[in-house]
C-alpha positions, 0 to 999 in steps of 0.5 A, a space after each residue: 681776200 681769201 689770202 687775208 683770211 688764211 694769214 689772219 687764221 695763222 696768226 691767230 694759230 700762231 702764240 702769242 710772245 707773252 703765252 711762250 715759255 722762258 728760254 731756260 724752261 723749253 722742258 719740264 724740270 722733271 725731264 733729265 738728260 738722262 732720260 732724254 737719253 733712254 728714249 733716243 733710238 740706236 740701230 746695231 747689225 745683229 748676228 742672225 743664227 743660221 745665217 752670215 747676213 746680218 739684221 739691222 735692229 733698232 731699240 731705244 738705249 733703255 731697251 738695249 740695256 734691258 736686253 743686255 742686263 737680260 742677256 747677262 742674266 741667262 749666262 750666270 743663271 747657265 754657269 749656276 746650273 749647268 745642264 749635261 747632255 742626257 743620253 738616251 
């Protein structure tokens, strides 16, 4: 009897074929393949200053691109405005 109640409850929770989305419409049209790729997490082994051991760092693809953009921007700023060491 208890098993019959569990099966009935499980059957009521599963979606009926009429409530399911069509096969081609599994994702909203607004979500593009690029947006899905941006959410993919990838890990890289990054050099840490002061040690020979690399550290594993994981970010989304969008976060990696932003980090690379900021590093390029900092390098360009450094090239445009070189700071010479001051002797004191």
